[in-house]
Structures are given as structure tokens and as C-alpha cells.
FIKOLZA-1660 file (N, C-alpha, C; in steps of 0.1 Angstrom, whole numbers, plus 5000, padded with zeros to 4 digits):
% residues 52
   i   px   py   pz ch aa at
   1 7561 0386 6129  A  M  N
   1 7551 0380 6131  A  M CA
   1 7544 0387 6109  A  M  C
   2 7541 0399 6122  A  K  N
   2 7529 0410 6120  A  K CA
   2 7533 0415 6097  A  K  C
   3 7545 0421 6101  A  K  N
   3 7553 0418 6085  A  K CA
   3 7543 0409 6071  A  K  C
   4 7544 0396 6076  A  V  N
   4 7544 0378 6070  A  V CA
   4 7525 0388 6070  A  V  C
   5 7515 0387 6080  A  R  N
   5 7507 0386 6076  A  R CA
   5 7499 0407 6075  A  R  C
   6 7508 0414 6071  A  D  N
   6 7503 0428 6062  A  D CA
   6 7509 0425 6046  A  D  C
   7 7522 0414 6043  A  K  N
   7 7518 0414 6034  A  K CA
   7 7511 0403 6025  A  K  C
   8 7511 0391 6030  A  A  N
   8 7495 0383 6029  A  A CA
   8 7488 0398 6030  A  A  C
   9 7485 0407 6035  A  N  N
   9 7465 0416 6030  A  N CA
   9 7470 0422 6019  A  N  C
  10 7485 0425 6007  A  E  N
  10 7485 0436 6005  A  E CA
  10 7481 0438 5985  A  E  C
  11 7483 0422 5981  A  P  N
  11 7468 0420 5973  A  P CA
  11 7458 0423 5974  A  P  C
  12 7451 0419 5985  A  E  N
  12 7435 0426 5985  A  E CA
  12 7437 0439 5986  A  E  C
  13 7441 0450 5993  A  D  N
  13 7447 0461 5991  A  D CA
  13 7449 0469 5973  A  D  C
  14 7454 0459 5972  A  N  N
  14 7456 0465 5963  A  N CA
  14 7447 0468 5943  A  N  C
  15 7447 0452 5947  A  S  N
  15 7429 0458 5943  A  S CA
  15 7421 0462 5948  A  S  C
  16 7417 0467 5959  A  K  N
  16 7406 0475 5967  A  K CA
  16 7417 0494 5966  A  K  C
  17 7424 0495 5963  A  K  N
  17 7427 0506 5958  A  K CA
  17 7425 0509 5944  A  K  C
  18 7426 0494 5937  A  S  N
  18 7424 0496 5918  A  S CA
  18 7414 0503 5917  A  S  C
  19 7404 0493 5922  A  E  N
  19 7390 0494 5926  A  E CA
  19 7387 0513 5923  A  E  C
  20 7396 0519 5939  A  N  N
  20 7387 0529 5941  A  N CA
  20 7392 0532 5925  A  N  C
  21 7407 0540 5929  A  I  N
  21 7406 0549 5914  A  I CA
  21 7400 0544 5901  A  I  C
  22 7395 0532 5900  A  A  N
  22 7383 0531 5898  A  A CA
  22 7370 0537 5887  A  A  C
  23 7368 0537 5900  A  S  N
  23 7352 0543 5904  A  S CA
  23 7356 0560 5901  A  S  C
  24 7367 0558 5906  A  E  N
  24 7369 0576 5909  A  E CA
  24 7373 0587 5890  A  E  C
  25 7379 0578 5887  A  Q  N
  25 7378 0582 5875  A  Q CA
  25 7370 0579 5870  A  Q  C
  26 7364 0572 5871  A  E  N
  26 7347 0571 5869  A  E CA
  26 7345 0587 5867  A  E  C
  27 7336 0583 5885  A  E  N
  27 7326 0598 5890  A  E CA
  27 7337 0609 5879  A  E  C
  28 7353 0616 5878  A  M  N
  28 7355 0621 5873  A  M CA
  28 7350 0626 5858  A  M  C
  29 7354 0612 5850  A  K  N
  29 7344 0612 5838  A  K CA
  29 7332 0620 5833  A  K  C
  30 7323 0613 5847  A  E  N
  30 7309 0613 5847  A  E CA
  30 7303 0637 5851  A  E  C
  31 7313 0637 5853  A  E  N
  31 7309 0649 5855  A  E CA
  31 7307 0660 5850  A  E  C
  32 7326 0652 5841  A  Q  N
  32 7334 0667 5834  A  Q CA
  32 7321 0661 5815  A  Q  C
  33 7315 0651 5821  A  H  N
  33 7306 0648 5807  A  H CA
  33 7293 0658 5812  A  H  C
  34 7290 0666 5824  A  Q  N
  34 7280 0665 5829  A  Q CA
  34 7285 0683 5821  A  Q  C
  35 7290 0687 5830  A  I  N
  35 7299 0697 5829  A  I CA
  35 7299 0706 5814  A  I  C
  36 7304 0695 5802  A  D  N
  36 7310 0696 5787  A  D CA
  36 7292 0699 5784  A  D  C
  37 7284 0691 5787  A  L  N
  37 7271 0693 5784  A  L CA
  37 7260 0709 5785  A  L  C
  38 7266 0706 5795  A  K  N
  38 7263 0727 5806  A  K CA
  38 7266 0729 5793  A  K  C
  39 7277 0731 5795  A  E  N
  39 7287 0748 5786  A  E CA
  39 7285 0746 5771  A  E  C
  40 7278 0732 5769  A  N  N
  40 7274 0738 5751  A  N CA
  40 7257 0740 5749  A  N  C
  41 7253 0738 5766  A  Y  N
  41 7240 0737 5760  A  Y CA
  41 7240 0755 5757  A  Y  C
  42 7248 0759 5775  A  E  N
  42 7249 0770 5773  A  E CA
  42 7252 0779 5763  A  E  C
  43 7267 0779 5757  A  S  N
  43 7273 0781 5739  A  S CA
  43 7248 0781 5727  A  S  C
  44 7246 0767 5725  A  D  N
  44 7239 0767 5712  A  D CA
  44 7232 0781 5723  A  D  C
  45 7225 0782 5734  A  E  N
  45 7219 0791 5737  A  E CA
  45 7219 0801 5736  A  E  C
  46 7236 0815 5734  A  K  N
  46 7239 0825 5736  A  K CA
  46 7240 0822 5719  A  K  C
  47 7245 0814 5711  A  Y  N
  47 7242 0814 5693  A  Y CA
  47 7223 0810 5688  A  Y  C
  48 7217 0808 5696  A  E  N
  48 7204 0815 5694  A  E CA
  48 7204 0826 5696  A  E  C
  49 7205 0829 5703  A  D  N
  49 7201 0846 5711  A  D CA
  49 7210 0852 5697  A  D  C
  50 7215 0851 5699  A  S  N
  50 7228 0858 5691  A  S CA
  50 7220 0858 5674  A  S  C
  51 7214 0853 5675  A  K  N
  51 7205 0849 5655  A  K CA
  51 7195 0861 5653  A  K  C
  52 7192 0860 5661  A  D  N
  52 7173 0869 5665  A  D CA
  52 7179 0883 5662  A  D  C
% end
């Protein structure tokens, strides 16, 4: 009986897992974007300093 109940819950669990994975991927993309912005800003500062 427990196996039937567990199987009935699988699609819901899978959708939750998919949502969590998508959410984590979105957070990782945002973090990487922030890192890229910071690196580009620092690179621009070094370039501006070297021009002087």
C-alpha cells in the first residue's frame, strides 16, 4: 500500500525538484552576472588608471 501512495506522490516531488533546480540555476546565473560585473568594473578601473 505504501508503494502505491509513494508513486502517487512522485509527479509532485518531481515538479518540486524541477522548480528547485530552476530556482538554483537562476540564482547561480545572477551570482555569476554580479561577479562578471565586478570583474569588468575592476578591469575598467585598472585601464583608466593605466591611461594616466
